[in-house]
C-alpha positions, 0 to 999 in steps of 0.5 A: 500499499502507497500513502502520500506525504504533503508535497512541498518545495520545488520539483526534485528539490526535496527528493534530492536533500532526503537522498543527501541526508541519506548517505550522510547521515548514515540512513540505509537507503535501497535504489531500485531500478526499472528495466531500462534505467541507468542508476550509475549517474544517480549512485556516482553522485550520491557517492561524492557524500559517502565516506571512501571507507565504504565497499560495494557488495553484492549478493547475487539472486542466482540466475543462470550464469550467477553466483548461487544465492548465498554467495557475496561478491566483494568489489572493494574499492570507494563507490565512485571506483566500483560502480562502473562494474554494477551493470556487470552484477545487476542482479541483486542488492548493491550496499556500501558497507564497511563489512567486506566479507558476509553470508546472505543472512548476515548481510540481511541483518546488517541491512537492518540493523547496523548503525553505519550508512549504506547504499544498496541497489535492487534489479527488479525483475520485468514485471516487478515495476511499480513500488508495492512490487519492490516491497514484495520482492524485497519480504520475497528475498527475506523469507526466502533465507529462513525469516517469518514473513512478520519477523522479515517485514519488522527487520527491513522496515527497521533497517530501510529509510528510503527506497528510491525508485528510478523509472521512466515517465510517459514519454521517455523521461527518467525519474526518481520517486522517494518513498519511506518504509513503515512494516503493517504485520507481515507487509511493508508500508510505502509512504511517497515523499514528494515532489519526486523529480527528474532525475538529471536535476537531481544529480545535478543537485548532488553535485554529480553529472548525468553527461554521457562523455566518460568524465569523472563524478557521474556519467553513465 
């Protein structure tokens, strides 16, 4: 279920400030991107606000040709250095964390309880194009590790401050919607925090770039 906050400010501004706050104040942020969207410029821009001691870790969902579900690949290095490898590993979570090695259960628990800031991205299956599907998919990943649905919902809501959803508006403009996360028994509730906006404005507001020329600090 999705509810809505009262809109404030200029389009893109509120989302930009909340995203910056998420990484600067060690909040937990998960970025989900719809098929055909590119999360790299946003990740590069957010990387400007993340401490250099944090590392990029990915957990695969175990698709054909990928590691099994219980494997964790440590890409090492700051986010800005590791981000180009995201498209190679975009079958599961990507989390920026000081921890270099962990099993999936520990990583799920870490995601839900660690006081340090982490950044994750979830590559959605083709059918999961709505925010509610994102929440359902998160719960499925957690319950597949042996957690009861209610426990999984509580853990995820306690640990996830925001879910950011990168998608295409009608006409092909890339945009971002931002949600806060709470739990209701065995489900996750998403509350949209408008105004969200054009991803270009948000990336620029974070100090990044949407150029396609391969320049440092925010290119696709």
